[in-house]
N, C-alpha and C positions, 0 to 999 in steps of 0.2 A: 775093389769094390769085395769083400769077403764074404761067405756066408752069413755069418753071425751080422754083419751089416744089414744086410738082406731081411735076414730073419727080424731084425728090431724094427723094420718098417720105414714108413714116411715120418718125418720130422721135420723141425722147423727150417732145418737146413739141408734135407732131402725129399725129393720129389722121384717116383717114378712113371714111366710112360711103358706100355707093353708094345706100342709102334709109332712110327713116326705120322702124325697127324696130316692130313691134308692140306688143312687151314695152318698155320703156324702161329696165329694169335691162340692156339689153344696153349700153346706152350710158353709163347711171347711173355703172358703177363708174368709167368713165375720167373722166366728170366730178370726182368724188371724188378719184380719184386724181391730177388736177391741182391741185386746191385744196391735197391734200396736200402736193403737190410745188412746182414752180416755175412753175406756171401753165401752159395749153396750150388748144389748137385742135383741135376736132373739125369736121370741113368734112361735111358732109351733102351728096349728090350727086355725089360721085367714088369709083370702084370701088378698093377698098383694093388688090387684087392686081394688078391691069392699069393704074391710075391714069388708067383714062380718064374723061373726065368727061361725068357721066349728066345732070346738071341735074333739075331741077321745072319742071313747069308753073306758069306764071305764076299761073293760075285758083286754085291750092290751095296756093301756096307761104307765105301767110301763116296759115293754118290750121295749117300744118305747123308754123310758128315759134311761134306759140300752144300747140301742142301739148308742144313743147319746154320751152316757160319754164314752162308748168305741171308738167309732169313734175320737173321740177329741184326747182322752189318745194315739192311733195307727198313728196319722195323723200330728201330729203338732211340731214341734220342735222350742225350747225346752219347755217342757214339759208345757201344759195349764193344770189348772183344774177348769170347769166351776160350777156353781150354778147352779143348775137344780130342779126345784119348779114346783107343779102344783098349775093351780090359777082355778078359777071359774068365767066366764065371761058371761052375759047375761044366766046363767045357764047351761054353757057346760063348759066342762074341756077344758083347753088348757095347752101347756107347754112350761114355760118362763126356757131359757138359758142365764143366766147373764154370762160374759165375763167381768174380771175386767182389769184394765189399767196395763198392763205388766212392768217387769222391767230388764229382761233379753233379751232387744231387739238387733237384728230383729229374728220377731218369723215368721215363713214358713211352708209350706206343706213339708213332707218329701220327699214324692213322686217326688215331682218338684224342690226339693233342694234350696237352697239359692239364686242362679241366678234367679230362674222363679218362685219362691213361696212367694215372700214376698207380703202382700197385705196390704192396707190402705183405708181408707173410705175418700173419696173426694164427696162434695156435697151430702151426703146422700146416696152413692153408695160406693162399692167396686171397687178398680181398683189396677192394678198389678202396682206395685212402680216401680219407674223407679231409673234410677244407684245413681241419687244424694241423692234420697229419701233414699235407703238401707244405704248408706255410713252415715246419718244424723243419722239413727235407730241404726250402729254401734255404732256410738260416745256415743249415751245416753245410751244404753246397758251397755258400758264398764265405763262409769262415765268419760268420757273423753271429753274435749273441742277442736275443730277442730283447734282452734285458735292457740291452744300450742302444736301442732303438727308439725315436721320437715318440712320446705318448701324445698321441694328436688328440684333441678336445680336452687336455686338460691346460686351465692356465692357473700359475702358480705367481705369488708376489714374493718379492724380498722377505717379507716376514716368514712366508713359509719357508722358504730356504735357511733360514737363520733359525727358525724352530727345531726344523729335521735336525742341522747342525749341533743344536744344543741338546734334542734327544739323545741323538747320537754318543755324545760324550756321557752323558749321564748313563747310557748302558754300557758302556766300555770300561766305567767308574765302578759300575754296581757289580760286572763280571770278573774284575779284575781279580788274579789268585792270591795278593797278597801287597804289604803297603809298598812295597819298591816298585811293583808293576802298575798301582794305582799311580805314583809319582808321576811316572813317565811318559803317563797316557798326554797326549798334544792335542788342542783345539783342532775339529776337525773345520777346513772352510771351504769355500764355494770353489777355487782351485783343484783343493783334493777331490772334491764330488766330481770336478771334471774330467780329470786323469781316471779315475773309477769309469764313467761312464754314466754317474748317477743324473750329470747336467750336462745340457748338450749348449755349447756356446756358438749363435750363428749372430753376425753383422754388430758384436758386442753387448748382445743381450743371451740370457740364461733361460733356458726351454728346460723341461722336465723328459727325462728319458722313461722308459716302462719301470726303470728300477724305481726311480723317486716317487710311484705312484704306488708301488708294492711295499714299500718298505713306508712310506706315508700313512698309507691307508687312507688317503683325504679325497678317495674318488679317480675316476678316470678308468681304472680297473676293478673288478668284483674280485678280490681274492680272500676266503675265507679259510676256517678249519672246523670241519664238524666233528664232534666227539659223541661217542653213544656207549650206552651199558646196555648187554644184553642177556637175558635170563638163556643161561644154556650155551651151546657152541655154536648156534647159528644165528641169524639175523631173525628169525620168526618171530618173538615177544622183545620189545622195548622196554629197557626198565628206566632210562633216563637218557635223555639228549641234550647236547648245548651247539651251538653255532658261534663262533667267535669272529670279529673281524676288526679293524684297525690296522695301527701298526704290527708291523710283524713280530717286532719283539714283545708285545702284549700279546699276541695268539701265542707265541712258542709257552711264556709264563701262564695263560691261561689254560692250555690244554694240557700242560705239565700237570698243573695242581689239580687239574680235571682225574689224571689218572691217580694219582695218590689217592686220591677221596674214593677210589674205586676198586683198589687193591690192597692184600692185607699188610697189616701192621703187626710184628710181633717183636719178641725180645731174646735177647742172646746176651751170655754171661761175657763181659771179657775183664779177667782178672776177678776183683772183688766189684766190679762195676756192670748196673746193668745197662743194655745200650738197645736201644729201639731200631729196628732193622725192618726194610721194605721185601716183598716176598721176590721182587723184581729190581736190579741197582738202579738207584734213583739217577745217577749217572749216568747209564745206559739209555734209561727213558727221555732224558732231556736230550741226549745229544741223536736219539732217533729222529727226535721232532724235530730238532735244529735241523738235520743231513735233508730231512722231508723238505723243508722248505726253502733251501738254498737251491736243491738238486731236482725239484720239481719240473714239469713245462708250464710255465705260465701264458702260453699259447692255448692249450687242452684248458677249456673253462671250467673243467671238474675242482672238487675241491680237496684237499687236505684230509684224510679220516683216521680217526683215530677210535679203533673200538677197543671196549674191555669186553672179551666171555668168560665166561666159568673157568677156563683150561689156559685161555692165552692173553696175551696182548697184541693187535694186531695194527698197524701203522700202514698207510697206504696213500702213495704220494702218483700224482695224475704222470701220465705222458711216457712213450717208451724210451730204453737206454739211450744216451747219446751216442753218436756215431763212433765207433772204437771200442764200446764199451761194453762189457759182459759179467753176468753174474758171479762168475769164477775171479775175473781179473777185480772186480769191486770189491770180492773177499780178503784180496792179496793185498788189498792197499792202493790198487791204480787208481788215481782219480783223473776224470775226465768232465771238466767244469762245462756245465748248461749255460749257468748264468753269471756270467766274471763280474760284472757290476755288483751283484749281492754279494758273490764271495767276499770281494774286498772291502765291503763294509759289514760283514759279519765278522772278518777276519779284525778288522779296526774294532768294533765292539766285545770282540774276545768271546763271541760267540763261538768260533770256530778255530783253533791252535794250526797245524800243518794241514794242508790242503792233501784228502787223502787218507789221513791218518785214523778219520773216525770211523768206519765199518771195522776196519780187525779190531781198534781199540775197545769198541762194543760187544764184537765176538769175545774177548778174552774178559772182558768183565763179567757178561754173564755166565760163561762158563765157570769163572771162577767164584761164583755166586751158588756152584753147585747145581745150573739149570742145563738142560739141553741146549747146543748151538742153536743162534737164533737160525729162522728158516728164510729164503730170497725165494721169492715166486714172483712169475711173470719176466718184466721186461720188455713185453713188444707194446701194450698199452700201457701198462702202470708198473710200478713197482710195489710189491707187498712185503714187511717184513713181519714174521711172527715170534713173539717170545711166550713161550708154553711156563705157563704158572704152576706152583703147587709142589715142585721137587726141591724147594731148600728148605735143610731142617732149620726151625726157628723153633721157639717157645709161642706160643699163645698165639698161633700162624690164624686163627678164624676173628682176631680183633680186627675191626674196621679203624682206619683212619679217620680220628674226629672230624666232621665238618663245621668248623668252626670257621671256616673261612670261606670269601666267595659263594654266599647262600645264593641258590636258584632265585631268579626275579620271578614276579609273577607277571610273566609273558607266554606268548603262544609260543614260544621254542621249549616250552616244559611239554612233556609228554607222560599221562598219570603214570602209575606204578601198573592199574589195571588194564591198561592199553595190550591188548594181544595181537595187533595188527598195525602194519606201517601207516605213520600219519599220510594223508592226502596233501604232501607237498613235496617241492622239489630240495628241501632241506633237509631231508631224511638221507641217512648214511648207508649208502648204495654198498651193494657187493661189487667191486667192479670184473669178476672174474668172467671171463669171455667165454662160454664153452660150447661146442657143438651139439646140437639136441640129439640124440640118439633115438629117439620114438617120438611119436604124437603126445605122448603123455609129459613128457618135458616143456617145462615153463620157464621163461628167464630168471634169472636171478634179483633184479631190481623191479620193485616195485611199479615205477612208471612203466618199463617196458613190460611187465606181467600185462599191466592193467590194457595196452595197445593190443599187444600179442592175442589176447583173450578176444578185443574186439573183431580184430581180422579173423578168427576162429570161428566166431559168429556171425559176421558180416562178409566174410570171403576178403575184405578189402578195406582200405583204407587211406585218405587224404591227410595232406600235412596239416591243413586246416580242420579236418575232425580230430587229430591227435593232438591239436593245440587245445581245442574246446575242450576235449576229456581231459585232459592235464591241468588245464587252467592256466596254460604258459602260453609264452609269445611263439610265435612262427620258429624263430631260430632254435629255441630249444628244443620244441616238438622234432625239426628236423633232424637234431642232434639224437635224440632218443631211437628216432627210425633208423639213422644210420648204423646206429649201434647194434641194432635187430638185425640189418643186413650185414654187418661183419662179424656178428655170432653166428650168420647163418639159418636164424627163423623167419625171415622176411625177405624178398627181394622186390624189386622196384620194375615197374613196367608205365610204360609211355614214355612221355616226355613234355616238358614245360607244363603248361597248365592242366593240361592229362595225364600227369604222373600221379600213379596210384601205388600202393605197397600193398602186395598180396605174400599169403603164406609160401615159404621157400620148401619146396617137396624134394629138391635132390642137393646134393652135396656140391658145390663150385668150385674148380682149381683155376 
């Protein structure tokens, strides 16, 4: 540990402890969280707030190392084997406990059980994992894919299967790059769907996997894409919004056209010809939307959000990065498939080419257009990619895309132009950024969370039933909102079972 690393402070993968706590659970949560994530270090002997190197006496430092090793061995399930070493920093001895990325997820604290003892790292802090995150870790730990699991509650007919096969063939032909590729496309049948994991054969009968429900959009799982246009650079004022459902390929096309209608179209001169050009490369836009569809977590009940601001296009997909994936590796072209069945189906439909090549190709296309390199944010709860507007040299840059297709229907999905507040609906495009409140004046970014937080500030506590009543949603959705507020350190839970209430969190938790 260098002085520079210490001065940088705590981070996603580094945590400081001034002393060795008497109760090991105070740091065991972080041990488990590091194992469930990308690994990390706990440095004992450094004050977390001041970053002062306190160190330990050499006489008892080895006893403390043994105590840490025993505590980790006794407290964690499955077994975690830490690498415990001594380092000299600024002339003082500190203990470095390094936890590697685990492969037998989820890891949890034995005394709390899997239901209440699974912890993860979010925004540089340790948080209790919510239900969807635990399921995600279970699939990772067992080397299984959620999209290939049986979709319970969805009944399909032979006609449904045939319709999916026909639709996929049509998409493959539509997305072919040339006549030669188009001619080489073969029919997709049941055996192919089984090999991909879209269908599951049992006792001579075919059953739908989650991938079938996701692809077809015919029930079983609610999968949607939310698109919004905002005035300025924040979500304070809606200009327009849509929510698209149905087959994934339809959602891709609808979201893509939505973006094109709401960014600038200009022109450039190529030789003696006038050529229309969008301010953001259209191939990059489409690939980003496709990438979000195939790589998002479908265990997370959130939606893909496509947001157009005055200065950027923002695409957010739910779910943390898969095990072994990082933002840096992603940009370099490393592919970690989260949804294998969907990836096979997308490849057949010519929606993706070579797995892992999409992100580097997007970066190059954006840079070639004279725009700054796309910005990649998050990865712990969701993944957000920003492409910034207004830096490409084109003529007539203020000309808008003709809105002659896919006109807005008269429905409650429309938000009037003069609306200066978020609609009271689950269908709004939220801001998924989870931030630690730094003062009592801070409020959550999401509208639903704001309403719950304001209620707690006024009435001191709230129940799940009351949250559901305020938001006009089911208890399951209300609990998800409350859990987000806990994970972002606005609220904390008190009580148990039917006595559970949620109150303001007045201190930072580790």
